[in-house]
N, C-alpha and C positions, 0 to 999 in steps of 0.2 A: 342843482346841476346847473353849472354853467352856461348862460346862452352867447355864444357866438357870433350871432347877427347881431346887432345894436342899430339894425335898420328900423323906422317906425313907420310903417304903409298909411297915408293920409285914405287912401278907399278902404281897405280892411279894418282902420283902427287898431292895428296890432303891431307890435314891436317885436321882431323876431319874424320866425317861420308861420305863416297861417297854416300851411300846410292843404291839401285838396278838400277840407271840409270845415266850415267859419261855425256853421251851424249842423251842430248833429245831435242825437238821442243817445245818452250813456243809463248805463244803470250801475250802481256804486253799490246796491244792495247784493247780500248773500242770497243764493238759490235757495230757492223755498225747500225744504226739506221733504220729499214727497213720497221719499220710501221707507218702508219699513224693516229696517235689517236684522234676521233674527239668529242669534248665533246658537246653533244649541251644543252643548259641551260637556265635559265631564273632568273635576277636579284630578283624575289618574289617567285621562286620556293621553297616549304619547303622541298622539299624529293632532292632538290640536297646541302640544306644545313646541311641535317641531312647525307648526303653521304662524306661531310667534311673531316672527320674523317678518312676514308676510302681511299679515293682518296687521300689524302696528302700521305698518306703510300705508296700506289700503286706509285705515282710518285715517294718519295724517294727511292723505293726499284729498280724498275724498271725502271726508265724512261730513263735510257739508251738505251733502247729498242727502244723505239719511237718517234716520234716527235707532240707533244700537240699541240692539236687545238682548243681555246675553241669560239664556234657559241652560238650566241643569237638565241633562237626559239621563241620569240614574244609572251609571255604567255597572256598579257593582254592589247591590244589594248587601249580598253575604256570600261566603266560601260553600257555604250549606247548598247543594245541590246544583251550584253554580257549573258549566262546563262550553269553552267555545271551540267544538269540536270543529269548526272548520280549519284554527288557528292553531291547536293542538296545544291549547289550555284548559286545564280540567284542574290545577291545584295554583298556588301562588309561584312554587319555584318554576313554573313553567315560563309565568311572564317575565322570568330575568333575562332569557334569550330574546324574546320579543324587543324589549325595550331598549337592548345593546343597540340591535340592528337597526331600530328607527333611529337613536341617536349615532351611527355611524352614517347611516345615511343622511339622515337631515344637519349634521353636527350642528345640533342646539344640544348639548351635553346631557347624558342620561347616564348615572351610576346603575342603577336596578339590585344592586346587591342585596337591599332591603327585603325583596320578595323571597330570600334564601332563609332569613335568618329574625327578620321583625317585620312580617307582612303588614299591608294594610286589608284589615277585616273588611271595610266596604266604603266606598266612595262617597254613601249618602252623608255621614257623617261632616267629613268639609264642608259639602253641598249645603246642609242644614246649617252651617256658621255664614256660607255666602249669603242665605236666603234671609237671615237675620240682621246681617249687616246691611242688606240692600234695602232693606225695609226703612233703615235711617239714611243710606245714603249710598244711591247706585254708584257713585266714581268710587268709592272706598270699599265695594265689594269687589269691583273687579280691581283694585289694587289687590286687596285680600287673594283674588283668585291666584293674581301674578305670583306673590308673593309663598301661597300654598305650592305651588308648583316648583317653584324653584329649589323648597326646601325637598318635595319629596324627589325630583328627577336631578337637580345636578347635585345636591347636597345628601342624599340618602337618609333625610328623616319621615317617621311616620306620619302621616298627618292626617291619621283617621285613630291619633290618639287627642284625648282632652291636652297632656302638658305642652307638646307641641303646637297645636292649634291657639291655645290660648298664650302661649309666647310670640307667635306670629302677628297674631290681634293687637296683643301689647305692644309690640315694636311699632304697630300704625298710628299709637296712640290713644288705642280705645280701651275699652274695662274687658283685658282677654277672658280672664275667669268668667266674668256675667254675661259674656253674649253665648260662651261655649256651655252654659250653664242652661240659657235660654234657647239653644241649639237641641237641646236633650229632649224638650217639652214637646207633647202632643202638635201646639200651637204650629211649631217649626215645621214637622214634618206633615202638616196641612198645605203650608205653603210649599214644601218640596214636591207636594203632588200637583199641584197648579201646574206647576213647569211640567211635568212627567203628561199632564194631560193635554197641554198645548203643544209639547212634542208631537205626542200624538196624532193632533187634530193637524198638524202641519206636514204628516206623513213621513215623520224620522226615523231612520231604521240603523244609521251608526252616526260615530261622531270622527271628526266634527262636520258638520253640516252648517252650511250658509244659506238661508234663505230671503231674497229681497223680494219683496210685495210693493209695487204704486199702490197710488190711490182709486184705482179700478180695481183693486182684490187683484191683478194679476201680478205673474214674477218668475223668478227663476230660483230653482232649489241646487245647491251646489254639495255635492259629496266627497268627503277627502281632502287632503290637503291639497290646494291647486298652487297656480303661478299665481303672480299679482296680474299679470294681463286676464288672466282668465275672469276674475274677479273685476278687474275694470270693464270687461267686454260684457258681463253679463250684468252688470251696473246702467252702462250705455241701452242696451236690451230694455230693460225694465224702465228705465224714462224716455224709452223712444229717442235717442239723441245722437247725432252723427258725432258731437265733440263734447267733453266734461273740459269745466275748467279745473286744473289741476293746481292744487296749491306745494308752494315751495316744502319742500323737508325742514323740520327745526333743525336750528343749529346744534350742533352734538353738547355743548355744554347745559343747554337749557334741558336739552332729553334726557341727559344723566340726572340734572338736578331735580327732575322728576319722577324718573325710573329707578332711581340709585343705584340700580347694578344694571347692564349690558355684555351682550354673549357676544363675542367676535361676528359669527352668523347674521344677527342682527343688525351689528353696527355696518355688515357690507351689503347688506341687502335695503338698508334706510340710504346708503349714499354711493352704489354704484363701484366698492370695491372688491378688490382681489384679497385674497386671504392674507398675502404676505403683506399689504398696503396698509392694514390696521394700525399697527404699533405706530408708524408714519404719522400717520392722520390724525392720531391722537396727541402723539407728541407737538404737533402743529397747532392743532385746534384748542388744546387746555392746557392752562397753566399745571406746570409740573407739582405744584401741592396741592389740586384740586381731584387729583384723581390716582389711584392705585391700578397697579396689571397684575392679577393673576393667573393661574391655569387648574384645570377639573377636568378631570376626566378627556385631557390629553386638548383640551380646549381653553383660548385664551378669553378672562371676561375683565372688566373695569368696571371700578368701583367709585363712587362719588367718596371725596374725604369730608 
């Protein structure tokens, strides 16, 4: 920054503007992460997919306040005896319409036709893969969860099959076949059961559920996909803080490099845009040879080249 005032004051010993406080206490440290945030979810939870745009922005801007823990909740063990009477779901075919409704409402693209001809038989299968990767690297596990959701919701791939799961994991630079094999072992189910027990101890009955707990073991539980303001308010309550330090959102180039694929709704939420502004925003923000735009289920998405 160029200082337009070249005057050096003999009394204050300052060249330029001294300001009101020539001696003041400052703190450049990151705030201590005093909050544990538990995100109880499932790979085939449609409302969890709908929450992704808001949850990502919340993590980007307020993640310095909390330790983020993803917990698998166990939505579908198998179709044998399964019935969600309140939502009219008793067979795989019943899920297709429900998913389409969630997709249309949230504008996070959902195809859903796999429930008619190639249904996921159990969400425990991709959940166990998540747990195996999590043992090695928490960040990679969350990347896997994102890639699995893209596959099943937008691209209509059955993430309950070994072939699809191995492909997703391999594209992350890991040994997909080996990890899928490990996920079929009893030890992987034991890891998953630990998450189920934690979920029960937190009093979780539906997904997504986000629970924030402070150092005094007092907190807030939020059930369902909510707005950014709801999560910020809850964090303020847990921290007993009137105001919070808000980080700037990342440049879209950096975000796309990390995520590889972003859907229009995610860009709109992150950068406070209207749907019709996204294409122009990307054109101004990214070199033309670094991204491509495509459409799926009526929604635009951008991919890194």
